[in-house]
C-alpha positions, 0 to 999 in steps of 0.5 A: 338863290344867293349864296353866302360863302364862309371861310373858317380859320381853325377846325378845333372844338368850336370850329368843328362845332360851327361846321356841323351847325351850318351843315345840320341846320342848312335848310333851316337857315335857308328858310330863315334868310332866303339864302344858302349859307355855305362853309366852303374853305377851312384853314388849319395846320394841325389836321390832315383831313376834314371829316367825311361829311364835309367832303365839299369843303376845301381844307388849306394850310395857308390862311391867305387863300381865304383872305384873298379869295373874292368869293368868300363873304365872311371869315370866321376866326376860331383859332384863339389867343392873340397871335396869329389871330389878331393878324389874320382878323386884320388881313381879312378886314383889309380884304374887305371880308366881314369877320366873326370870332369867339376870341374874348381875350382878343376882343377885350384887349385889341377890340378897338383897333379891330373895330376901327379897321372894320369901320374904315372898310365898311364891314362887320365884326361879330363876337356873340360867342366871346361871352357866355357860349350859346347864351345870346348875351351880346345880342341882348345888350346890342338890340334887346336892351337898346333902350335901357341905361344899364345899371349893373352887370353881374354874373357867373361867366366861367364854367370851369370855375363854377364846376369847381366850386359846385363840386367843392360845395356838393361833394366836399372835395378840395380844390386841387382834387376837383381841379385835377378831375376837371382836367381829366374830363376836359373842363379845365385846361392843362394850365387853368390860370385863366379860368380859376384866377378869374382872368377869363371872366374879366376878359368877358366883363371888359366886353360887356362893360364896353357895350353896356356903358359905351366906354373904353375899358381895359383888362387893367381896369378890373380888379381880379381875384380867383378861387384858388384860395377857397377851401372846403372849410369856407364852403362849409361855413358859407353853407352854415350862414346860408350862402354858396360861394360863386366866382362873380363879375360885377360892375355897377354904374355910378354915373361918372365912374363904374365898378369893375371887379371879379372875385369870389362871392357868397351869394345867398342860397335862394338867389338865382345865381347861387343855384346855377350848376355845373359848367353853366353861366348866368349873366344878369343885367339891370336896366332902368327900364326892365329892372333885372334880366337873367340870361342862363345856359351853357357857357361853353361847349362845341355845339352851343358855342358853334350856335353862337358863332353861327348866329353871327354868320346869319346876322351878317348874311342878312345885312349883306342880302339887305344891303344894310351893313353895320345897321347896328353898331358892333359895340351898341354905341356908335363908335364916336360915342365910345368915350373914356370913363373913370373906374370906381376905385376898389378901396372906396366900395362898401360891402359886407365880408366873410373873414376866416383867420387861423389863430393860436388856440389861447385866451385873448385871440378874439379880443385882439382881432376884434379890437383891431376891426373896431379901430377900423370901424368894421362892425362884426355881425356874427362870430364862429370859433371852432375847436382846434384843428391842427397844431394848436390852431383854430379857425375864427370866422367872422361876418361883418356889417358893411365896411369900406374896402380900404379899412378892411385891407388895413385891418387885415394887414394888421391881423395877419401880422399878429403873432397869434395868427398863423396864416393869411386871412381868407376874405370873401365879399357877401352878396346880401339878399334883396330883402336886406 
């Protein structure tokens, strides 16, 4: 029986998850591939020994011992970060090894360099676990939806942000309080910036857009807003209007240009995305043949992500066995077909908005704000003005009809400059129900 040997860089949460998946599912994978897929060497400088069940796996501190081993077929990088992960992956490719990674930051920022290097050496790069944890999102785009023009991408792609927003919604907790709890439970990093400010989500959107549209996309192309400005009062108003706030990645295909944005969004309560709870992810593709497809599941975690990494290992193993390397292009499109394309300016987009102003409790406030909005062609759908909250101020909440982003930005700049407004306006975009 053919043996496919795997070398692993990094034995952290996901690395140990992969090791367990390959061990627990060894017989099942043999029955599905006709080969033995064996983890034979791990490189990690942070641990002294592997758990007892991996007594047949060699632990080394020098990653070169994996790259230079002629018997190792596949190198799995699960270190994370840009360096030394990038250098290690390029070294592995240079030595003719196939590569699997879960590194969304690396793939989104340096993916083209890695894929070009792999093409020169005729090796494969798998990155299923870089988006959506255990959800087979990448495979869906590469294979399941191959006959579709992708019209849009929309989804919840960060479990930490989703967990925080759900806690705020269901239990009325403040952002800072939930974040502290999430850190204590291990759902959020000590530095949560990437998760709560939308950067992690943007990395994932870049990868999906590249594959969906066959275009070159960079992180700088994505307009990014996080959830740290969201307060319980916004959650309450959203509920009052029939919405739940979610951090969404959104891209729509306009032909010559495509949207690329990450921001908090009010989602109708009956929408499937509104009801994705906890640390789960939900990613929706709209294709011209299939219409809407929603992929839902655990977006992080040791075993779900380990499962996704193992799926890439198995795919590559099958291709090795059948002598069909790069049968499916890494990015769905052939390398020569991945071309530059314009990004739709945020300022030109139109949509509905939620505004929350904090204003002095005095006559004429509402008319002053409404007058500015009217001058910028922003029509108000509904208004709520609550009683005095603190220091003589009141929250003034407005929901608008469709308006242009550029006009909204100009209007809010004028409103925030008024003496009667004591804080910067909170702006949240609204996803309207399909029936509307």
